[in-house]
DRENGUPA-419894 format. One record per residue (C-alpha): x, y, z. Coordinates in nm, 2 decimals. Layout:
N
SITE      px      py      pz
SITE       X       Y       Z
...
END
This chain:
513
SITE      px      py      pz
SITE    0.00    0.02    0.00
SITE    0.14    0.34   -0.12
SITE    0.23    0.59    0.15
SITE    0.02    0.91    0.16
SITE    0.21    1.25    0.13
SITE   -0.07    1.52    0.21
SITE    0.15    1.83    0.11
SITE    0.04    2.18    0.15
SITE    0.06    2.42   -0.13
SITE    0.38    2.56   -0.02
SITE    0.53    2.24    0.07
SITE    0.45    2.10   -0.28
SITE    0.58    2.41   -0.46
SITE    0.87    2.47   -0.22
SITE    0.76    2.82   -0.10
SITE    0.95    2.93    0.17
SITE    0.72    3.18    0.32
SITE    0.58    3.29    0.63
SITE    0.23    3.24    0.71
SITE    0.19    3.62    0.74
SITE    0.37    3.67    0.39
SITE    0.09    3.45    0.22
SITE   -0.21    3.62    0.05
SITE   -0.37    3.28   -0.05
SITE   -0.52    3.00    0.14
SITE   -0.22    2.75    0.18
SITE   -0.48    2.45    0.10
SITE   -0.39    2.09    0.16
SITE   -0.35    1.90   -0.19
SITE   -0.48    1.58   -0.06
SITE   -0.74    1.64    0.23
SITE   -1.04    1.90    0.16
SITE   -1.05    2.15    0.43
SITE   -1.36    2.25    0.57
SITE   -1.37    2.62    0.47
SITE   -1.62    2.81    0.28
SITE   -1.60    3.10    0.02
SITE   -1.86    3.35    0.18
SITE   -2.03    3.60   -0.05
SITE   -2.03    3.88    0.21
SITE   -1.68    3.84    0.23
SITE   -1.63    3.89   -0.11
SITE   -1.89    4.20   -0.08
SITE   -1.69    4.34    0.20
SITE   -1.35    4.25    0.05
SITE   -1.08    4.54    0.04
SITE   -1.00    4.44   -0.31
SITE   -1.26    4.65   -0.56
SITE   -1.24    4.38   -0.82
SITE   -1.36    4.11   -0.54
SITE   -1.62    4.35   -0.45
SITE   -1.78    4.36   -0.79
SITE   -1.80    3.98   -0.81
SITE   -2.09    3.98   -0.55
SITE   -2.32    4.12   -0.84
SITE   -2.28    3.79   -1.04
SITE   -2.51    3.62   -0.77
SITE   -2.77    3.85   -0.87
SITE   -2.74    3.79   -1.26
SITE   -2.74    3.42   -1.20
SITE   -3.05    3.39   -0.96
SITE   -3.25    3.63   -1.16
SITE   -3.15    3.44   -1.46
SITE   -3.24    3.12   -1.32
SITE   -3.60    3.30   -1.21
SITE   -3.68    3.40   -1.57
SITE   -3.61    3.02   -1.67
SITE   -3.82    2.91   -1.39
SITE   -4.11    3.13   -1.53
SITE   -4.07    2.96   -1.88
SITE   -4.03    2.63   -1.74
SITE   -4.39    2.59   -1.57
SITE   -4.55    2.26   -1.70
SITE   -4.26    2.23   -1.99
SITE   -4.05    1.94   -1.94
SITE   -3.79    2.04   -2.20
SITE   -3.77    2.39   -2.02
SITE   -3.75    2.22   -1.67
SITE   -3.43    2.02   -1.79
SITE   -3.26    2.34   -1.91
SITE   -3.32    2.51   -1.59
SITE   -3.20    2.20   -1.37
SITE   -2.88    2.21   -1.61
SITE   -2.85    2.59   -1.53
SITE   -2.90    2.50   -1.16
SITE   -2.64    2.21   -1.17
SITE   -2.27    2.28   -1.09
SITE   -1.98    2.08   -1.00
SITE   -1.80    2.05   -0.68
SITE   -1.46    2.27   -0.77
SITE   -1.22    2.02   -0.64
SITE   -0.94    2.24   -0.81
SITE   -0.98    2.46   -0.48
SITE   -0.94    2.21   -0.21
SITE   -1.23    2.32   -0.01
SITE   -1.57    2.20    0.13
SITE   -1.76    1.90    0.21
SITE   -1.53    1.61    0.16
SITE   -1.28    1.54    0.43
SITE   -1.12    1.23    0.39
SITE   -0.95    1.32    0.05
SITE   -1.04    1.57   -0.25
SITE   -1.17    1.37   -0.51
SITE   -1.48    1.59   -0.57
SITE   -1.71    1.34   -0.42
SITE   -1.91    1.62   -0.20
SITE   -2.29    1.66   -0.26
SITE   -2.26    1.88   -0.54
SITE   -2.52    1.73   -0.77
SITE   -2.77    1.71   -0.50
SITE   -2.77    2.09   -0.49
SITE   -2.95    2.10   -0.80
SITE   -3.25    1.91   -0.68
SITE   -3.31    2.17   -0.39
SITE   -3.25    2.42   -0.63
SITE   -3.51    2.31   -0.87
SITE   -3.76    2.26   -0.63
SITE   -3.71    2.63   -0.48
SITE   -3.75    2.78   -0.82
SITE   -4.04    2.57   -0.93
SITE   -4.28    2.56   -0.62
SITE   -4.15    2.77   -0.36
SITE   -4.37    3.10   -0.34
SITE   -4.07    3.29   -0.22
SITE   -3.89    3.25   -0.54
SITE   -4.09    3.58   -0.68
SITE   -3.90    3.78   -0.41
SITE   -3.56    3.74   -0.59
SITE   -3.67    4.03   -0.83
SITE   -3.78    4.24   -0.54
SITE   -3.58    4.54   -0.59
SITE   -3.69    4.71   -0.25
SITE   -3.56    4.40   -0.07
SITE   -3.23    4.39   -0.28
SITE   -3.15    4.71   -0.48
SITE   -2.86    4.75   -0.67
SITE   -2.80    4.39   -0.79
SITE   -2.74    4.30   -0.43
SITE   -2.92    3.98   -0.40
SITE   -2.81    3.77   -0.12
SITE   -2.78    3.43   -0.19
SITE   -2.79    3.33    0.16
SITE   -3.17    3.40    0.12
SITE   -3.19    3.10   -0.12
SITE   -3.01    2.91    0.14
SITE   -3.32    2.95    0.37
SITE   -3.58    2.82    0.13
SITE   -3.39    2.54   -0.07
SITE   -3.37    2.22    0.09
SITE   -3.01    2.07    0.08
SITE   -2.84    2.38   -0.02
SITE   -2.65    2.53    0.29
SITE   -2.30    2.69    0.32
SITE   -2.13    2.42    0.12
SITE   -2.35    2.47   -0.18
SITE   -2.32    2.83   -0.15
SITE   -1.95    2.79   -0.15
SITE   -1.94    2.57   -0.44
SITE   -2.17    2.80   -0.66
SITE   -1.94    3.10   -0.54
SITE   -1.64    2.95   -0.64
SITE   -1.77    2.83   -0.99
SITE   -1.91    3.17   -1.07
SITE   -1.59    3.36   -0.98
SITE   -1.35    3.07   -1.13
SITE   -1.25    3.32   -1.39
SITE   -1.11    3.57   -1.15
SITE   -0.96    3.27   -0.93
SITE   -0.76    3.13   -1.22
SITE   -0.63    3.49   -1.29
SITE   -0.55    3.54   -0.91
SITE   -0.35    3.21   -0.92
SITE   -0.15    3.34   -1.24
SITE   -0.08    3.62   -1.04
SITE    0.05    3.43   -0.73
SITE    0.22    3.16   -0.91
SITE    0.44    3.40   -1.10
SITE    0.52    3.58   -0.76
SITE    0.65    3.25   -0.60
SITE    0.81    3.12   -0.90
SITE    0.56    2.85   -0.99
SITE    0.56    2.67   -1.33
SITE    0.25    2.67   -1.52
SITE    0.08    2.38   -1.75
SITE   -0.22    2.40   -1.98
SITE   -0.48    2.22   -1.77
SITE   -0.85    2.14   -1.77
SITE   -1.04    2.35   -1.52
SITE   -1.39    2.12   -1.50
SITE   -1.65    2.43   -1.47
SITE   -1.65    2.83   -1.54
SITE   -1.97    3.07   -1.63
SITE   -1.99    3.26   -1.94
SITE   -2.13    3.59   -1.85
SITE   -2.17    3.66   -2.22
SITE   -2.39    3.33   -2.29
SITE   -2.52    3.35   -1.92
SITE   -2.45    2.97   -1.90
SITE   -2.22    2.72   -1.78
SITE   -1.89    2.65   -2.00
SITE   -1.87    2.29   -1.92
SITE   -1.52    2.34   -1.84
SITE   -1.19    2.52   -2.02
SITE   -0.83    2.48   -2.05
SITE   -0.62    2.72   -1.85
SITE   -0.26    2.77   -1.78
SITE   -0.23    2.68   -1.39
SITE    0.00    2.51   -1.17
SITE   -0.04    2.11   -1.15
SITE   -0.12    1.94   -0.85
SITE    0.18    1.70   -0.78
SITE   -0.03    1.45   -0.59
SITE   -0.27    1.43   -0.89
SITE   -0.10    1.48   -1.21
SITE   -0.30    1.64   -1.49
SITE   -0.51    1.82   -1.23
SITE   -0.50    2.21   -1.18
SITE   -0.45    2.39   -0.84
SITE   -0.66    2.71   -0.82
SITE   -0.57    2.97   -0.52
SITE   -0.84    3.12   -0.31
SITE   -0.76    3.45   -0.14
SITE   -0.76    3.38    0.25
SITE   -0.98    3.70    0.29
SITE   -1.28    3.53    0.13
SITE   -1.29    3.20    0.35
SITE   -1.47    3.14    0.68
SITE   -1.53    2.81    0.87
SITE   -1.84    2.65    0.92
SITE   -2.02    2.73    1.25
SITE   -2.41    2.73    1.23
SITE   -2.61    2.66    0.94
SITE   -2.79    2.92    0.75
SITE   -3.13    2.75    0.82
SITE   -3.04    2.74    1.18
SITE   -2.92    3.12    1.19
SITE   -3.27    3.18    1.02
SITE   -3.48    3.04    1.29
SITE   -3.31    3.24    1.55
SITE   -3.30    3.56    1.36
SITE   -3.69    3.54    1.29
SITE   -3.78    3.43    1.64
SITE   -3.56    3.75    1.78
SITE   -3.75    3.98    1.54
SITE   -4.06    3.85    1.65
SITE   -3.99    3.89    2.02
SITE   -3.89    4.26    1.94
SITE   -4.24    4.35    1.84
SITE   -4.51    4.33    2.09
SITE   -4.78    4.28    1.84
SITE   -4.60    4.00    1.65
SITE   -4.49    3.85    1.97
SITE   -4.86    3.83    2.08
SITE   -4.97    3.69    1.74
SITE   -4.67    3.44    1.72
SITE   -4.67    3.33    2.11
SITE   -4.69    2.97    2.04
SITE   -4.37    2.98    1.81
SITE   -4.19    3.25    2.01
SITE   -4.23    3.05    2.33
SITE   -4.12    2.73    2.18
SITE   -3.75    2.62    2.24
SITE   -3.53    2.72    1.93
SITE   -3.45    2.34    1.88
SITE   -3.82    2.25    1.84
SITE   -3.88    2.50    1.58
SITE   -3.91    2.38    1.22
SITE   -3.75    2.58    0.93
SITE   -4.08    2.54    0.76
SITE   -4.28    2.75    1.00
SITE   -4.02    3.04    0.96
SITE   -4.03    3.02    0.58
SITE   -4.42    3.09    0.62
SITE   -4.36    3.37    0.84
SITE   -4.10    3.55    0.61
SITE   -4.34    3.48    0.30
SITE   -4.64    3.61    0.48
SITE   -4.51    3.89    0.70
SITE   -4.35    4.20    0.48
SITE   -4.22    4.36    0.80
SITE   -4.05    4.03    0.94
SITE   -3.89    3.99    0.57
SITE   -3.77    4.32    0.54
SITE   -3.60    4.31    0.91
SITE   -3.47    3.96    0.82
SITE   -3.30    4.06    0.51
SITE   -3.17    4.38    0.66
SITE   -3.01    4.14    0.94
SITE   -2.84    3.94    0.64
SITE   -2.69    4.26    0.53
SITE   -2.57    4.36    0.89
SITE   -2.42    3.98    1.00
SITE   -2.08    4.02    1.16
SITE   -1.90    3.77    0.95
SITE   -1.51    3.73    0.97
SITE   -1.28    3.55    0.77
SITE   -1.10    3.26    0.95
SITE   -0.79    3.34    1.13
SITE   -0.50    3.14    0.97
SITE   -0.25    3.30    1.21
SITE   -0.45    3.12    1.51
SITE   -0.58    2.82    1.31
SITE   -0.81    2.72    1.57
SITE   -0.97    2.43    1.37
SITE   -0.62    2.28    1.25
SITE   -0.66    2.31    0.89
SITE   -0.26    2.39    0.88
SITE   -0.18    2.10    1.14
SITE   -0.01    1.89    0.89
SITE    0.24    2.16    0.79
SITE    0.26    2.30    1.16
SITE    0.36    1.93    1.27
SITE    0.58    1.87    0.97
SITE    0.89    1.87    1.16
SITE    0.78    1.77    1.50
SITE    0.97    1.44    1.51
SITE    1.29    1.52    1.33
SITE    1.52    1.45    1.62
SITE    1.32    1.15    1.77
SITE    1.52    0.83    1.79
SITE    1.31    0.53    1.66
SITE    1.32    0.17    1.64
SITE    1.30    0.01    1.28
SITE    0.98   -0.17    1.23
SITE    1.01   -0.52    1.12
SITE    0.73   -0.72    1.28
SITE    0.39   -0.69    1.40
SITE    0.54   -0.66    1.75
SITE    0.73   -0.35    1.67
SITE    0.44   -0.19    1.47
SITE    0.25   -0.23    1.76
SITE    0.53   -0.07    1.98
SITE    0.58    0.23    1.77
SITE    0.21    0.30    1.75
SITE    0.20    0.29    2.11
SITE    0.50    0.53    2.14
SITE    0.29    0.75    1.90
SITE   -0.01    0.77    2.10
SITE    0.19    0.77    2.43
SITE    0.35    1.11    2.27
SITE    0.00    1.25    2.19
SITE   -0.10    1.15    2.53
SITE    0.17    1.37    2.70
SITE    0.12    1.66    2.48
SITE   -0.24    1.70    2.63
SITE   -0.20    1.60    2.96
SITE    0.14    1.73    3.05
SITE    0.20    2.00    2.80
SITE   -0.07    2.24    2.67
SITE   -0.21    2.04    2.37
SITE   -0.53    2.01    2.54
SITE   -0.60    2.38    2.46
SITE   -0.67    2.26    2.11
SITE   -0.97    2.07    2.21
SITE   -1.14    2.36    2.35
SITE   -1.27    2.68    2.21
SITE   -1.07    2.95    2.29
SITE   -1.29    3.09    2.60
SITE   -1.27    2.72    2.72
SITE   -1.65    2.74    2.72
SITE   -1.73    2.39    2.50
SITE   -1.51    2.13    2.36
SITE   -1.42    2.16    1.97
SITE   -1.57    1.92    1.71
SITE   -1.41    1.54    1.73
SITE   -1.27    1.64    1.37
SITE   -1.06    1.92    1.52
SITE   -0.89    1.69    1.76
SITE   -0.88    1.44    1.48
SITE   -0.67    1.69    1.25
SITE   -0.43    1.74    1.49
SITE   -0.39    1.38    1.57
SITE   -0.39    1.32    1.18
SITE   -0.09    1.58    1.16
SITE    0.14    1.43    1.43
SITE    0.06    1.09    1.29
SITE    0.18    1.17    0.93
SITE    0.50    1.37    1.10
SITE    0.57    1.06    1.32
SITE    0.54    0.75    1.08
SITE    0.71    0.96    0.77
SITE    1.02    0.82    0.98
SITE    0.93    0.45    0.89
SITE    0.94    0.42    0.51
SITE    0.77    0.08    0.50
SITE    0.46    0.18    0.71
SITE    0.14    0.35    0.59
SITE   -0.06    0.57    0.83
SITE   -0.38    0.62    0.67
SITE   -0.68    0.83    0.81
SITE   -1.03    0.77    0.73
SITE   -0.98    0.44    0.59
SITE   -1.26    0.29    0.37
SITE   -1.34   -0.04    0.49
SITE   -1.66   -0.13    0.28
SITE   -1.84   -0.08    0.61
SITE   -1.76    0.29    0.68
SITE   -1.48    0.49    0.74
SITE   -1.23    0.40    1.01
SITE   -1.06    0.67    1.20
SITE   -0.70    0.57    1.13
SITE   -0.50    0.26    1.02
SITE   -0.15    0.19    1.08
SITE   -0.02   -0.09    0.82
SITE    0.31   -0.29    0.79
SITE    0.30   -0.57    0.53
SITE   -0.01   -0.80    0.67
SITE    0.01   -0.60    1.00
SITE   -0.25   -0.39    1.05
SITE   -0.38   -0.17    1.33
SITE   -0.73   -0.02    1.34
SITE   -0.75    0.33    1.56
SITE   -1.11    0.47    1.64
SITE   -1.14    0.80    1.81
SITE   -1.41    0.93    2.02
SITE   -1.51    1.21    2.28
SITE   -1.63    1.09    2.61
SITE   -1.87    1.39    2.62
SITE   -2.04    1.24    2.30
SITE   -2.33    1.07    2.45
SITE   -2.58    1.11    2.18
SITE   -2.79    0.77    2.08
SITE   -2.67    0.63    1.78
SITE   -2.75    0.27    1.61
SITE   -3.05    0.02    1.69
SITE   -3.10   -0.04    1.97
SITE   -2.94    0.31    2.06
SITE   -2.64    0.31    2.23
SITE   -2.45    0.64    2.35
SITE   -2.20    0.76    2.11
SITE   -1.89    0.67    2.32
SITE   -2.01    0.32    2.38
SITE   -2.12    0.27    2.04
SITE   -1.79    0.36    1.90
SITE   -1.63    0.03    2.07
SITE   -1.91   -0.20    2.07
SITE   -2.03   -0.15    1.73
SITE   -1.83    0.07    1.50
SITE   -1.48   -0.08    1.60
SITE   -1.55   -0.47    1.57
SITE   -1.71   -0.37    1.22
SITE   -1.41   -0.20    1.11
SITE   -1.16   -0.44    1.24
SITE   -1.35   -0.72    1.06
SITE   -1.34   -0.53    0.75
SITE   -1.00   -0.41    0.74
SITE   -0.91   -0.69    0.87
SITE   -0.68   -0.58    1.17
SITE   -0.46   -0.78    1.39
SITE   -0.51   -0.50    1.67
SITE   -0.75   -0.23    1.75
SITE   -0.69    0.08    1.96
SITE   -0.97    0.26    2.10
SITE   -0.91    0.60    2.19
SITE   -1.11    0.86    2.36
SITE   -1.06    1.22    2.48
SITE   -1.20    1.35    2.80
SITE   -1.30    1.69    2.84
SITE   -1.45    1.71    3.18
SITE   -1.28    1.57    3.48
SITE   -1.40    1.80    3.76
SITE   -1.35    1.66    4.07
SITE   -1.56    1.93    4.26
SITE   -1.89    1.80    4.43
SITE   -2.11    1.94    4.15
SITE   -1.84    1.94    3.90
SITE   -1.91    1.75    3.56
SITE   -1.68    1.45    3.54
SITE   -1.68    1.16    3.29
SITE   -1.45    0.89    3.47
SITE   -1.75    0.71    3.49
SITE   -1.79    0.68    3.12
SITE   -1.42    0.59    3.07
SITE   -1.48    0.32    3.34
SITE   -1.80    0.18    3.13
SITE   -1.55    0.14    2.84
SITE   -1.31   -0.04    3.02
SITE   -1.57   -0.28    3.17
SITE   -1.65   -0.40    2.80
SITE   -1.31   -0.44    2.65
SITE   -1.27   -0.80    2.73
SITE   -1.60   -0.88    2.61
SITE   -1.55   -0.68    2.27
SITE   -1.23   -0.86    2.22
SITE   -1.38   -1.22    2.26
SITE   -1.64   -1.12    2.03
SITE   -1.39   -1.00    1.75
SITE   -1.16   -1.29    1.80
SITE   -1.48   -1.54    1.76
SITE   -1.52   -1.39    1.42
SITE   -1.15   -1.33    1.33
SITE   -0.91   -1.58    1.47
SITE   -0.60   -1.39    1.34
SITE   -0.71   -1.11    1.57
SITE   -0.47   -1.05    1.85
SITE   -0.57   -0.79    2.08
SITE   -0.79   -0.46    2.15
SITE   -0.64   -0.19    2.38
SITE   -0.84    0.13    2.52
SITE   -0.65    0.44    2.59
SITE   -0.82    0.77    2.73
SITE   -0.67    1.10    2.69
SITE   -0.73    1.36    2.96
SITE   -0.80    1.70    2.77
SITE   -0.96    1.86    3.06
SITE   -0.83    2.22    3.13
SITE   -0.53    2.21    3.34
SITE   -0.38    2.50    3.58
SITE   -0.04    2.65    3.46
SITE    0.23    2.57    3.67
SITE    0.23    2.90    3.83
SITE   -0.11    2.87    3.96
SITE   -0.05    2.52    4.06
END
């Protein structure tokens, strides 16, 4: 099995620049980064040419609206409209939905169905042409995301990239010349022709070639246009509209049943109906979209670990390791690596990356996973015959990590102890579901000789009323032998199952101990 070499742009093209010297996002050329092009970052860009690009959304959606009028009860026109609303996931920019690798396998094709339904069936579609709501070609594409099912942040980002691909190509050429990167004539899978007002079906352009996927181009994106995923547009719409209703006593009284509901129990369809029927709420809502505080992702802090692979590249350069020549030495060195990760989080300050900056709540599991992945690539790069593979396809889902030497395979699954959402049938808390159901399935499918179940523990407050998940770790320890026996009964070559818990609870600084 070949080793993965997940290079960032600067690593692939030998750009020896500091992060602060880069105008573009230093994307990883193997893994998609879950970042999004935000149209409002275009609108508020310090670059005039980028601000002008925002008008393209009005052109596109108004054209779609006109096509939808002609398409009523006309099958051929409906198919033309659907084709117009179909755009590809722009894998050239290395952003978006897919995280295990950038192969353009995100939900792009599904966006067209949601948009088609919106343009043909939603009574809100007529609002696209409301000049009072959207003056001076300032139509907000986030408005469509509220009403079109299946069209969210990733859809807006993919559409944005495709509509401004000509600009991104020009931008890439400027940056490539600045950093002495060679060009080749390469196929770009999708651009938009503003004279014909239609998709081109792809063009050839002079661009840098992706060394990890020869024959495919790399398109750079300005960092100032990118933000991270936080709350979905539909969830934000629910909160915004409820806030508007609560500020007006008349509306608050009329919609008291809705206003008094817990936010989590409110269906977005209820919000859509209010926006369509209540002009004052609609105007206030559109105005709130314009005033929304949106900031580009801070790549200096990189709180979500998108640059972790680059940051940890040389972390183990001076580490002395034992050559791997057997399953036993593979397991030994894997345990050495996990112990290093454990020490980084329990003894040093690595635990901070497992929390939001204010320490108010744990980050998503994938954030810790990015840092673990980065350290894993750096550590196992010292072993030429070993493959460290994140998000390994097993035929029955994706295993978090696999470590492989010849026929020796170690399966590693990672879970947060604080994740107790019910999963499966019959339902199990996620932290137990991982070891009792997911990991055994992955082990059998890989197949693995050894399995390691890793948990990260955010809560370990020993005060009387403090939150403490020691009991959850003990629940897992109590089932290890049972799970091990179950796996061995189905896979006689299986050797062992290990459970390791990493304490990422907040620690006092040495000066305050």
